[in-house]
SEMIVO-175672 format. One record per residue (C-alpha): residue number from 1; y negated, z negated, x negated. Coordinates in pm, 1 decimal. Example, Ala and Ser with C-alpha at 12.3 -4.5 7.8 and 13.67 -1.06 7.14 Angstrom:
<nulo nr="1" north="450.0" up="-780.0" east="-1230.0"/>
<nulo nr="2" north="106.0" up="-714.0" east="-1367.0"/>
END
This chain:
<nulo nr="1" north="0.0" up="0.0" east="0.0"/>
<nulo nr="2" north="-351.1" up="77.3" east="-121.6"/>
<nulo nr="3" north="-552.7" up="-228.4" east="-225.4"/>
<nulo nr="4" north="-868.2" up="-337.5" east="-44.2"/>
<nulo nr="5" north="-1077.2" up="-268.8" east="-353.7"/>
<nulo nr="6" north="-971.0" up="97.7" east="-357.5"/>
<nulo nr="7" north="-1047.9" up="136.8" east="13.5"/>
<nulo nr="8" north="-1382.3" up="-37.1" east="-37.6"/>
<nulo nr="9" north="-1463.6" up="193.7" east="-327.2"/>
<nulo nr="10" north="-1384.2" up="499.9" east="-117.7"/>
<nulo nr="11" north="-1600.6" up="377.3" east="172.0"/>
<nulo nr="12" north="-1884.3" up="300.4" east="-70.5"/>
<nulo nr="13" north="-1867.3" up="640.0" east="-244.2"/>
<nulo nr="14" north="-1822.3" up="854.0" east="68.1"/>
<nulo nr="15" north="-2110.8" up="700.1" east="260.4"/>
<nulo nr="16" north="-2338.2" up="705.0" east="-42.6"/>
<nulo nr="17" north="-2271.0" up="1079.6" east="-80.6"/>
<nulo nr="18" north="-2325.0" up="1134.3" east="292.8"/>
<nulo nr="19" north="-2656.1" up="948.8" east="271.9"/>
<nulo nr="20" north="-2782.1" up="1155.0" east="-22.1"/>
<nulo nr="21" north="-2669.8" up="1491.1" east="122.5"/>
<nulo nr="22" north="-2804.4" up="1418.1" east="470.8"/>
<nulo nr="23" north="-3139.6" up="1302.3" east="330.6"/>
<nulo nr="24" north="-3165.3" up="1616.8" east="117.3"/>
<nulo nr="25" north="-3079.6" up="1845.3" east="411.4"/>
<nulo nr="26" north="-3328.3" up="1676.6" east="643.1"/>
<nulo nr="27" north="-3625.9" up="1650.1" east="407.0"/>
<nulo nr="28" north="-3582.2" up="1942.7" east="162.6"/>
<nulo nr="29" north="-3745.7" up="2241.0" east="339.1"/>
<nulo nr="30" north="-3518.8" up="2524.7" east="217.0"/>
<nulo nr="31" north="-3215.2" up="2339.4" east="347.0"/>
<nulo nr="32" north="-3369.5" up="2230.3" east="676.0"/>
<nulo nr="33" north="-3406.0" up="2454.9" east="977.9"/>
<nulo nr="34" north="-3743.6" up="2622.8" east="1013.7"/>
<nulo nr="35" north="-3812.9" up="2473.1" east="1358.3"/>
<nulo nr="36" north="-3693.4" up="2118.0" east="1312.5"/>
<nulo nr="37" north="-3880.0" up="1854.8" east="1506.9"/>
<nulo nr="38" north="-4018.8" up="1565.0" east="1307.3"/>
<nulo nr="39" north="-3927.4" up="1305.2" east="1567.2"/>
<nulo nr="40" north="-3561.6" up="1411.2" east="1567.6"/>
<nulo nr="41" north="-3558.5" up="1409.7" east="1189.7"/>
<nulo nr="42" north="-3689.5" up="1056.5" east="1174.8"/>
<nulo nr="43" north="-3448.5" up="924.2" east="1439.5"/>
<nulo nr="44" north="-3149.2" up="1098.5" east="1285.0"/>
<nulo nr="45" north="-3247.5" up="985.1" east="937.5"/>
<nulo nr="46" north="-3293.2" up="621.9" east="1045.4"/>
<nulo nr="47" north="-2957.1" up="619.5" east="1224.4"/>
<nulo nr="48" north="-2771.3" up="773.4" east="932.1"/>
<nulo nr="49" north="-2943.3" up="542.1" east="681.6"/>
<nulo nr="50" north="-2864.2" up="237.4" east="898.6"/>
<nulo nr="51" north="-2497.0" up="321.2" east="944.6"/>
<nulo nr="52" north="-2464.2" up="423.8" east="580.4"/>
<nulo nr="53" north="-2626.9" up="101.9" east="464.2"/>
<nulo nr="54" north="-2378.1" up="-103.1" east="666.3"/>
<nulo nr="55" north="-2085.1" up="103.5" east="537.7"/>
<nulo nr="56" north="-2211.8" up="84.7" east="177.2"/>
<nulo nr="57" north="-2252.1" up="-292.4" east="209.5"/>
<nulo nr="58" north="-1900.4" up="-323.5" east="353.3"/>
<nulo nr="59" north="-1758.6" up="-116.2" east="68.5"/>
<nulo nr="60" north="-1947.8" up="-320.9" east="-190.3"/>
<nulo nr="61" north="-1822.1" up="-647.5" east="-42.4"/>
<nulo nr="62" north="-1464.4" up="-516.3" east="-45.6"/>
<nulo nr="63" north="-1502.8" up="-405.8" east="-409.1"/>
<nulo nr="64" north="-1664.1" up="-722.9" east="-538.7"/>
<nulo nr="65" north="-1470.5" up="-989.7" east="-347.6"/>
<nulo nr="66" north="-1185.2" up="-1148.9" east="-537.3"/>
<nulo nr="67" north="-851.5" up="-1136.2" east="-353.5"/>
<nulo nr="68" north="-734.8" up="-1456.7" east="-189.6"/>
<nulo nr="69" north="-428.8" up="-1592.7" east="-367.0"/>
<nulo nr="70" north="-213.7" up="-1810.2" east="-142.6"/>
<nulo nr="71" north="-153.6" up="-2155.5" east="-280.4"/>
<nulo nr="72" north="214.1" up="-2221.1" east="-347.2"/>
<nulo nr="73" north="317.0" up="-2561.5" east="-219.9"/>
<nulo nr="74" north="664.3" up="-2682.1" east="-317.1"/>
<nulo nr="75" north="873.6" up="-2780.6" east="-20.6"/>
<nulo nr="76" north="985.7" up="-3141.6" east="-21.5"/>
<nulo nr="77" north="1312.5" up="-3230.1" east="147.6"/>
<nulo nr="78" north="1266.7" up="-3454.9" east="450.6"/>
<nulo nr="79" north="1344.8" up="-3821.1" east="386.6"/>
<nulo nr="80" north="1538.8" up="-4018.0" east="641.7"/>
<nulo nr="81" north="1498.0" up="-4390.4" east="688.9"/>
<nulo nr="82" north="1772.9" up="-4646.5" east="728.5"/>
<nulo nr="83" north="1766.1" up="-4943.8" east="962.0"/>
<nulo nr="84" north="1632.6" up="-5165.0" east="678.4"/>
<nulo nr="85" north="1326.3" up="-4944.8" east="633.3"/>
<nulo nr="86" north="1425.5" up="-4815.0" east="288.8"/>
<nulo nr="87" north="1455.0" up="-4445.0" east="241.8"/>
<nulo nr="88" north="1793.6" up="-4286.8" east="213.3"/>
<nulo nr="89" north="1718.4" up="-4185.2" east="-143.2"/>
<nulo nr="90" north="1868.3" up="-4496.3" east="-296.8"/>
<nulo nr="91" north="1602.0" up="-4746.8" east="-200.0"/>
<nulo nr="92" north="1328.3" up="-4563.8" east="-389.4"/>
<nulo nr="93" north="1011.0" up="-4534.2" east="-187.6"/>
<nulo nr="94" north="772.5" up="-4243.9" east="-227.2"/>
<nulo nr="95" north="477.9" up="-4479.7" east="-171.4"/>
<nulo nr="96" north="327.3" up="-4662.7" east="-467.8"/>
<nulo nr="97" north="408.3" up="-5031.0" east="-492.4"/>
<nulo nr="98" north="139.4" up="-5294.1" east="-515.2"/>
<nulo nr="99" north="142.1" up="-5601.7" east="-738.0"/>
<nulo nr="100" north="239.1" up="-5826.6" east="-446.1"/>
<nulo nr="101" north="538.4" up="-5609.4" east="-359.6"/>
<nulo nr="102" north="653.6" up="-5615.8" east="-723.1"/>
<nulo nr="103" north="635.5" up="-5996.9" east="-734.0"/>
<nulo nr="104" north="827.5" up="-6024.7" east="-405.2"/>
<nulo nr="105" north="1110.6" up="-5810.2" east="-543.6"/>
<nulo nr="106" north="1141.1" up="-6023.7" east="-862.7"/>
<nulo nr="107" north="1187.2" up="-6345.9" east="-662.0"/>
END
């Protein structure tokens, strides 16, 4: 599958080219039609520039954003408790012991 950066680069490049070519065709007299209406030129130019700006921005964001790497979390086996409250892992608790609990066990 094609990466997001490649797709973003294509969007960026294509719309940048469209923007330059369309601007040249609209405002460069030999390329423009002889009877073009200024109001239509301005509206068309603003619409194309607006859409191109959004597409260029989207492409730039896709190019420059670092990919999200999922965080690997190791799976821990479920612990079962016995009737005495100790875990079934040989009486070893996963919780840290306090000083009072250590003294109680020594007595």
